[in-house]
ChimeraX commands (.cxc) that place a marker at each C-alpha (Angstrom):
marker #1 position -22.41,-35.15,-23.88 radius 0.5
marker #1 position -21.32,-39.32,-23.83 radius 0.5
marker #1 position -17.64,-37.89,-21.78 radius 0.5
marker #1 position -20.11,-36.53,-19.08 radius 0.5
marker #1 position -22.80,-38.73,-19.05 radius 0.5
marker #1 position -19.17,-41.66,-18.12 radius 0.5
marker #1 position -17.28,-39.32,-15.74 radius 0.5
marker #1 position -20.95,-38.44,-14.09 radius 0.5
marker #1 position -22.41,-42.40,-14.47 radius 0.5
marker #1 position -19.25,-42.92,-13.02 radius 0.5
marker #1 position -18.65,-40.05,-9.93 radius 0.5
marker #1 position -15.55,-38.79,-11.77 radius 0.5
marker #1 position -14.77,-36.22,-9.20 radius 0.5
marker #1 position -12.86,-33.52,-11.64 radius 0.5
marker #1 position -13.17,-29.92,-11.95 radius 0.5
marker #1 position -15.21,-27.96,-14.17 radius 0.5
marker #1 position -14.19,-25.55,-16.86 radius 0.5
marker #1 position -17.39,-24.40,-19.14 radius 0.5
marker #1 position -16.20,-22.76,-22.45 radius 0.5
marker #1 position -17.80,-22.04,-25.48 radius 0.5
marker #1 position -16.16,-22.84,-28.73 radius 0.5
marker #1 position -16.66,-19.32,-30.24 radius 0.5
marker #1 position -14.91,-17.94,-27.27 radius 0.5
marker #1 position -11.58,-20.49,-27.08 radius 0.5
marker #1 position -9.63,-19.67,-23.58 radius 0.5
marker #1 position -5.58,-19.79,-24.19 radius 0.5
marker #1 position -5.58,-22.76,-21.82 radius 0.5
marker #1 position -7.84,-24.84,-23.28 radius 0.5
marker #1 position -5.68,-23.95,-27.02 radius 0.5
marker #1 position -2.37,-24.76,-25.16 radius 0.5
marker #1 position -4.02,-28.05,-23.18 radius 0.5
marker #1 position -4.97,-28.73,-26.56 radius 0.5
marker #1 position -4.28,-27.54,-29.85 radius 0.5
marker #1 position -7.72,-29.74,-31.49 radius 0.5
marker #1 position -9.56,-26.49,-30.28 radius 0.5
marker #1 position -12.43,-29.29,-29.18 radius 0.5
marker #1 position -14.19,-30.36,-26.26 radius 0.5
marker #1 position -14.38,-32.14,-24.46 radius 0.5
marker #1 position -10.65,-31.95,-23.03 radius 0.5
marker #1 position -9.87,-33.99,-19.85 radius 0.5
marker #1 position -6.59,-33.06,-17.94 radius 0.5
marker #1 position -5.36,-35.46,-15.55 radius 0.5
marker #1 position -3.17,-35.17,-12.04 radius 0.5
marker #1 position -0.23,-35.40,-14.38 radius 0.5
marker #1 position -0.70,-33.65,-17.11 radius 0.5
marker #1 position -1.66,-36.63,-19.28 radius 0.5
marker #1 position -4.72,-34.61,-21.73 radius 0.5
marker #1 position -7.51,-37.01,-23.66 radius 0.5
marker #1 position -9.45,-34.91,-25.81 radius 0.5
marker #1 position -11.58,-37.77,-27.10 radius 0.5
marker #1 position -14.93,-38.16,-26.04 radius 0.5
marker #1 position -14.11,-42.09,-26.33 radius 0.5
marker #1 position -10.94,-42.37,-25.10 radius 0.5
marker #1 position -12.33,-40.21,-21.50 radius 0.5
marker #1 position -15.71,-43.12,-21.06 radius 0.5
marker #1 position -12.79,-45.66,-21.66 radius 0.5
marker #1 position -10.81,-43.74,-18.52 radius 0.5
marker #1 position -13.86,-43.34,-16.46 radius 0.5
marker #1 position -15.62,-46.37,-16.69 radius 0.5
marker #1 position -11.79,-47.92,-15.86 radius 0.5
marker #1 position -10.14,-45.51,-13.55 radius 0.5
marker #1 position -13.76,-46.16,-10.94 radius 0.5
marker #1 position -13.20,-49.34,-10.94 radius 0.5
marker #1 position -17.26,-48.75,-12.53 radius 0.5
marker #1 position -17.34,-51.56,-15.15 radius 0.5
marker #1 position -20.63,-52.49,-15.36 radius 0.5
marker #1 position -20.97,-50.84,-19.24 radius 0.5
marker #1 position -18.57,-52.97,-20.41 radius 0.5
marker #1 position -17.67,-56.05,-17.76 radius 0.5
marker #1 position -21.70,-57.06,-18.14 radius 0.5
marker #1 position -21.13,-58.07,-21.93 radius 0.5
marker #1 position -20.11,-61.55,-23.28 radius 0.5
marker #1 position -17.38,-61.66,-25.75 radius 0.5
marker #1 position -20.27,-61.23,-28.71 radius 0.5
marker #1 position -21.59,-58.66,-27.44 radius 0.5
marker #1 position -18.73,-56.31,-26.64 radius 0.5
marker #1 position -17.10,-57.11,-30.33 radius 0.5
marker #1 position -21.05,-55.53,-31.96 radius 0.5
marker #1 position -20.71,-52.17,-29.05 radius 0.5
marker #1 position -17.42,-51.45,-30.74 radius 0.5
marker #1 position -19.05,-52.45,-34.22 radius 0.5
marker #1 position -21.52,-50.06,-33.64 radius 0.5
marker #1 position -19.44,-47.66,-31.20 radius 0.5
marker #1 position -17.18,-47.47,-35.09 radius 0.5
marker #1 position -20.07,-47.01,-37.10 radius 0.5
marker #1 position -21.16,-44.15,-35.29 radius 0.5
marker #1 position -18.80,-42.53,-34.59 radius 0.5
marker #1 position -17.90,-42.44,-38.14 radius 0.5
marker #1 position -19.98,-42.93,-41.39 radius 0.5
marker #1 position -23.55,-42.18,-39.17 radius 0.5
marker #1 position -21.28,-39.00,-37.68 radius 0.5
marker #1 position -20.47,-37.87,-41.66 radius 0.5
marker #1 position -23.90,-38.28,-42.48 radius 0.5
marker #1 position -25.18,-36.69,-39.32 radius 0.5
marker #1 position -23.57,-33.66,-40.17 radius 0.5
marker #1 position -24.98,-32.70,-43.64 radius 0.5
marker #1 position -28.17,-33.76,-42.96 radius 0.5
marker #1 position -28.39,-31.57,-39.13 radius 0.5
marker #1 position -25.84,-28.61,-41.84 radius 0.5
marker #1 position -27.97,-29.45,-44.47 radius 0.5
marker #1 position -27.45,-25.78,-46.45 radius 0.5
marker #1 position -23.45,-26.20,-45.72 radius 0.5
marker #1 position -23.98,-29.23,-48.52 radius 0.5
marker #1 position -26.11,-27.83,-51.50 radius 0.5
marker #1 position -25.39,-30.25,-53.39 radius 0.5
marker #1 position -27.78,-33.02,-52.60 radius 0.5
marker #1 position -30.69,-32.89,-50.71 radius 0.5
marker #1 position -31.48,-32.60,-46.97 radius 0.5
marker #1 position -34.08,-35.44,-46.93 radius 0.5
marker #1 position -31.16,-37.18,-49.11 radius 0.5
marker #1 position -28.86,-37.21,-46.56 radius 0.5
marker #1 position -31.37,-38.07,-43.41 radius 0.5
marker #1 position -31.99,-40.86,-45.82 radius 0.5
marker #1 position -28.19,-42.22,-45.47 radius 0.5
marker #1 position -28.24,-41.33,-42.10 radius 0.5
marker #1 position -31.64,-43.87,-41.26 radius 0.5
marker #1 position -29.39,-46.73,-42.69 radius 0.5
marker #1 position -28.15,-46.59,-39.12 radius 0.5
marker #1 position -31.41,-45.80,-37.50 radius 0.5
marker #1 position -32.93,-48.37,-39.23 radius 0.5
marker #1 position -29.94,-51.80,-37.93 radius 0.5
marker #1 position -30.70,-49.92,-34.28 radius 0.5
marker #1 position -34.51,-50.23,-34.76 radius 0.5
marker #1 position -33.56,-54.56,-35.20 radius 0.5
marker #1 position -31.08,-54.81,-32.24 radius 0.5
marker #1 position -33.99,-53.20,-29.88 radius 0.5
marker #1 position -36.39,-55.46,-31.14 radius 0.5
marker #1 position -34.05,-58.03,-29.84 radius 0.5
marker #1 position -32.76,-56.32,-26.22 radius 0.5
marker #1 position -34.42,-53.30,-24.30 radius 0.5
marker #1 position -30.27,-51.73,-24.73 radius 0.5
marker #1 position -28.16,-52.23,-27.87 radius 0.5
marker #1 position -26.46,-54.72,-27.39 radius 0.5
marker #1 position -27.94,-56.83,-24.02 radius 0.5
marker #1 position -31.32,-56.06,-21.77 radius 0.5
marker #1 position -28.98,-53.59,-20.05 radius 0.5
marker #1 position -27.47,-50.11,-20.65 radius 0.5
marker #1 position -23.90,-50.55,-21.59 radius 0.5
marker #1 position -21.49,-48.05,-23.51 radius 0.5
marker #1 position -22.56,-48.79,-26.60 radius 0.5
marker #1 position -26.19,-46.67,-24.99 radius 0.5
marker #1 position -24.17,-43.71,-24.20 radius 0.5
marker #1 position -21.50,-43.68,-27.00 radius 0.5
marker #1 position -24.21,-44.04,-29.40 radius 0.5
marker #1 position -27.47,-41.39,-28.05 radius 0.5
marker #1 position -26.47,-38.41,-27.74 radius 0.5
marker #1 position -25.79,-38.43,-32.01 radius 0.5
marker #1 position -29.16,-39.99,-32.16 radius 0.5
marker #1 position -30.11,-37.60,-30.06 radius 0.5
marker #1 position -29.14,-34.62,-32.10 radius 0.5
marker #1 position -30.27,-36.50,-35.67 radius 0.5
marker #1 position -34.24,-36.78,-34.11 radius 0.5
marker #1 position -34.14,-33.25,-33.07 radius 0.5
marker #1 position -33.41,-31.61,-36.40 radius 0.5
marker #1 position -36.57,-32.56,-37.28 radius 0.5
marker #1 position -38.75,-34.12,-34.84 radius 0.5
marker #1 position -42.00,-34.21,-35.69 radius 0.5
marker #1 position -40.82,-36.58,-38.59 radius 0.5
marker #1 position -39.13,-38.45,-36.20 radius 0.5
marker #1 position -41.72,-39.15,-34.43 radius 0.5
marker #1 position -43.68,-40.06,-37.06 radius 0.5
marker #1 position -41.13,-42.40,-38.88 radius 0.5
marker #1 position -41.05,-46.53,-38.93 radius 0.5
marker #1 position -38.63,-46.84,-35.72 radius 0.5
marker #1 position -40.87,-47.04,-32.70 radius 0.5
marker #1 position -37.66,-49.22,-30.83 radius 0.5
marker #1 position -35.34,-46.13,-30.95 radius 0.5
marker #1 position -38.28,-43.92,-29.93 radius 0.5
marker #1 position -38.99,-45.72,-26.55 radius 0.5
marker #1 position -35.19,-45.74,-26.38 radius 0.5
marker #1 position -34.37,-42.07,-26.88 radius 0.5
marker #1 position -36.96,-41.08,-24.72 radius 0.5
marker #1 position -35.62,-43.21,-21.89 radius 0.5
marker #1 position -31.91,-41.78,-22.11 radius 0.5
marker #1 position -33.55,-38.52,-22.58 radius 0.5
marker #1 position -35.70,-39.16,-18.89 radius 0.5
marker #1 position -32.94,-40.55,-16.90 radius 0.5
marker #1 position -31.46,-39.29,-14.03 radius 0.5
marker #1 position -28.06,-39.69,-15.58 radius 0.5
marker #1 position -28.90,-37.20,-18.45 radius 0.5
marker #1 position -30.29,-34.43,-16.51 radius 0.5
marker #1 position -27.56,-34.02,-14.64 radius 0.5
marker #1 position -25.36,-33.91,-17.67 radius 0.5
marker #1 position -28.01,-31.82,-18.68 radius 0.5
marker #1 position -27.25,-29.24,-16.12 radius 0.5
marker #1 position -26.41,-25.58,-17.23 radius 0.5
marker #1 position -22.97,-24.23,-15.75 radius 0.5
marker #1 position -21.79,-20.43,-16.56 radius 0.5
marker #1 position -18.45,-19.87,-19.23 radius 0.5
marker #1 position -15.91,-20.21,-16.99 radius 0.5
marker #1 position -12.80,-17.04,-17.68 radius 0.5
marker #1 position -9.69,-17.51,-16.51 radius 0.5
marker #1 position -9.12,-16.29,-12.46 radius 0.5
marker #1 position -12.24,-18.26,-11.92 radius 0.5
marker #1 position -13.16,-20.55,-9.13 radius 0.5
marker #1 position -13.21,-24.08,-10.73 radius 0.5
marker #1 position -16.81,-25.67,-10.80 radius 0.5
marker #1 position -15.75,-29.23,-8.74 radius 0.5
marker #1 position -18.45,-32.08,-8.85 radius 0.5
marker #1 position -19.84,-34.82,-8.61 radius 0.5
marker link #1:1,2 radius 0.2
marker link #1:2,3 radius 0.2
marker link #1:3,4 radius 0.2
marker link #1:4,5 radius 0.2
marker link #1:5,6 radius 0.2
marker link #1:6,7 radius 0.2
marker link #1:7,8 radius 0.2
marker link #1:8,9 radius 0.2
marker link #1:9,10 radius 0.2
marker link #1:10,11 radius 0.2
marker link #1:11,12 radius 0.2
marker link #1:12,13 radius 0.2
marker link #1:13,14 radius 0.2
marker link #1:14,15 radius 0.2
marker link #1:15,16 radius 0.2
marker link #1:16,17 radius 0.2
marker link #1:17,18 radius 0.2
marker link #1:18,19 radius 0.2
marker link #1:19,20 radius 0.2
marker link #1:20,21 radius 0.2
marker link #1:21,22 radius 0.2
marker link #1:22,23 radius 0.2
marker link #1:23,24 radius 0.2
marker link #1:24,25 radius 0.2
marker link #1:25,26 radius 0.2
marker link #1:26,27 radius 0.2
marker link #1:27,28 radius 0.2
marker link #1:28,29 radius 0.2
marker link #1:29,30 radius 0.2
marker link #1:30,31 radius 0.2
marker link #1:31,32 radius 0.2
marker link #1:32,33 radius 0.2
marker link #1:33,34 radius 0.2
marker link #1:34,35 radius 0.2
marker link #1:35,36 radius 0.2
marker link #1:36,37 radius 0.2
marker link #1:37,38 radius 0.2
marker link #1:38,39 radius 0.2
marker link #1:39,40 radius 0.2
marker link #1:40,41 radius 0.2
marker link #1:41,42 radius 0.2
marker link #1:42,43 radius 0.2
marker link #1:43,44 radius 0.2
marker link #1:44,45 radius 0.2
marker link #1:45,46 radius 0.2
marker link #1:46,47 radius 0.2
marker link #1:47,48 radius 0.2
marker link #1:48,49 radius 0.2
marker link #1:49,50 radius 0.2
marker link #1:50,51 radius 0.2
marker link #1:51,52 radius 0.2
marker link #1:52,53 radius 0.2
marker link #1:53,54 radius 0.2
marker link #1:54,55 radius 0.2
marker link #1:55,56 radius 0.2
marker link #1:56,57 radius 0.2
marker link #1:57,58 radius 0.2
marker link #1:58,59 radius 0.2
marker link #1:59,60 radius 0.2
marker link #1:60,61 radius 0.2
marker link #1:61,62 radius 0.2
marker link #1:62,63 radius 0.2
marker link #1:63,64 radius 0.2
marker link #1:64,65 radius 0.2
marker link #1:65,66 radius 0.2
marker link #1:66,67 radius 0.2
marker link #1:67,68 radius 0.2
marker link #1:68,69 radius 0.2
marker link #1:69,70 radius 0.2
marker link #1:70,71 radius 0.2
marker link #1:71,72 radius 0.2
marker link #1:72,73 radius 0.2
marker link #1:73,74 radius 0.2
marker link #1:74,75 radius 0.2
marker link #1:75,76 radius 0.2
marker link #1:76,77 radius 0.2
marker link #1:77,78 radius 0.2
marker link #1:78,79 radius 0.2
marker link #1:79,80 radius 0.2
marker link #1:80,81 radius 0.2
marker link #1:81,82 radius 0.2
marker link #1:82,83 radius 0.2
marker link #1:83,84 radius 0.2
marker link #1:84,85 radius 0.2
marker link #1:85,86 radius 0.2
marker link #1:86,87 radius 0.2
marker link #1:87,88 radius 0.2
marker link #1:88,89 radius 0.2
marker link #1:89,90 radius 0.2
marker link #1:90,91 radius 0.2
marker link #1:91,92 radius 0.2
marker link #1:92,93 radius 0.2
marker link #1:93,94 radius 0.2
marker link #1:94,95 radius 0.2
marker link #1:95,96 radius 0.2
marker link #1:96,97 radius 0.2
marker link #1:97,98 radius 0.2
marker link #1:98,99 radius 0.2
marker link #1:99,100 radius 0.2
marker link #1:100,101 radius 0.2
marker link #1:101,102 radius 0.2
marker link #1:102,103 radius 0.2
marker link #1:103,104 radius 0.2
marker link #1:104,105 radius 0.2
marker link #1:105,106 radius 0.2
marker link #1:106,107 radius 0.2
marker link #1:107,108 radius 0.2
marker link #1:108,109 radius 0.2
marker link #1:109,110 radius 0.2
marker link #1:110,111 radius 0.2
marker link #1:111,112 radius 0.2
marker link #1:112,113 radius 0.2
marker link #1:113,114 radius 0.2
marker link #1:114,115 radius 0.2
marker link #1:115,116 radius 0.2
marker link #1:116,117 radius 0.2
marker link #1:117,118 radius 0.2
marker link #1:118,119 radius 0.2
marker link #1:119,120 radius 0.2
marker link #1:120,121 radius 0.2
marker link #1:121,122 radius 0.2
marker link #1:122,123 radius 0.2
marker link #1:123,124 radius 0.2
marker link #1:124,125 radius 0.2
marker link #1:125,126 radius 0.2
marker link #1:126,127 radius 0.2
marker link #1:127,128 radius 0.2
marker link #1:128,129 radius 0.2
marker link #1:129,130 radius 0.2
marker link #1:130,131 radius 0.2
marker link #1:131,132 radius 0.2
marker link #1:132,133 radius 0.2
marker link #1:133,134 radius 0.2
marker link #1:134,135 radius 0.2
marker link #1:135,136 radius 0.2
marker link #1:136,137 radius 0.2
marker link #1:137,138 radius 0.2
marker link #1:138,139 radius 0.2
marker link #1:139,140 radius 0.2
marker link #1:140,141 radius 0.2
marker link #1:141,142 radius 0.2
marker link #1:142,143 radius 0.2
marker link #1:143,144 radius 0.2
marker link #1:144,145 radius 0.2
marker link #1:145,146 radius 0.2
marker link #1:146,147 radius 0.2
marker link #1:147,148 radius 0.2
marker link #1:148,149 radius 0.2
marker link #1:149,150 radius 0.2
marker link #1:150,151 radius 0.2
marker link #1:151,152 radius 0.2
marker link #1:152,153 radius 0.2
marker link #1:153,154 radius 0.2
marker link #1:154,155 radius 0.2
marker link #1:155,156 radius 0.2
marker link #1:156,157 radius 0.2
marker link #1:157,158 radius 0.2
marker link #1:158,159 radius 0.2
marker link #1:159,160 radius 0.2
marker link #1:160,161 radius 0.2
marker link #1:161,162 radius 0.2
marker link #1:162,163 radius 0.2
marker link #1:163,164 radius 0.2
marker link #1:164,165 radius 0.2
marker link #1:165,166 radius 0.2
marker link #1:166,167 radius 0.2
marker link #1:167,168 radius 0.2
marker link #1:168,169 radius 0.2
marker link #1:169,170 radius 0.2
marker link #1:170,171 radius 0.2
marker link #1:171,172 radius 0.2
marker link #1:172,173 radius 0.2
marker link #1:173,174 radius 0.2
marker link #1:174,175 radius 0.2
marker link #1:175,176 radius 0.2
marker link #1:176,177 radius 0.2
marker link #1:177,178 radius 0.2
marker link #1:178,179 radius 0.2
marker link #1:179,180 radius 0.2
marker link #1:180,181 radius 0.2
marker link #1:181,182 radius 0.2
marker link #1:182,183 radius 0.2
marker link #1:183,184 radius 0.2
marker link #1:184,185 radius 0.2
marker link #1:185,186 radius 0.2
marker link #1:186,187 radius 0.2
marker link #1:187,188 radius 0.2
marker link #1:188,189 radius 0.2
marker link #1:189,190 radius 0.2
marker link #1:190,191 radius 0.2
marker link #1:191,192 radius 0.2
marker link #1:192,193 radius 0.2
marker link #1:193,194 radius 0.2
marker link #1:194,195 radius 0.2
marker link #1:195,196 radius 0.2
marker link #1:196,197 radius 0.2
marker link #1:197,198 radius 0.2
marker link #1:198,199 radius 0.2
marker link #1:199,200 radius 0.2
view
């Protein structure tokens, strides 16, 4: 999702092929043996198959640098720190919480509590600014939002009552944005021989 957020935000024109991970096309596996999405293949054949790398490529390629250039050095350092924690520690807690049945050695609430360490930090940051590291949306918001969304929707009733009012407002702002609505547009599954969908 965050790769799509950046690509749409930057109005990068591309051929879109929607795939199902339970039915991975051979062309995808050939391009990226990792067998995960997203996979971006550039005109020169370069393959970028990490979502954060795709975000940075889109911002640099398009010149739409507001998510980066609007940050002071300290804010950029904080953004990098938050995204690194999100992609490692928080992602692990999210997976354990979301798929707790696969990790029976501990309870679902234990995994949720571990994830709340990050939620609490985001709440504190949002008490200082309307977005995570500044007064405006940045790469930190776009990179972290999809993971907070997943965490919230594991048990939305719990999240809505949790003591994170700023984070709840921030999440709702992301969910109701025009950018998110464009990213969440449904596409038919691509099959070999199909014409690719061109967007934007």
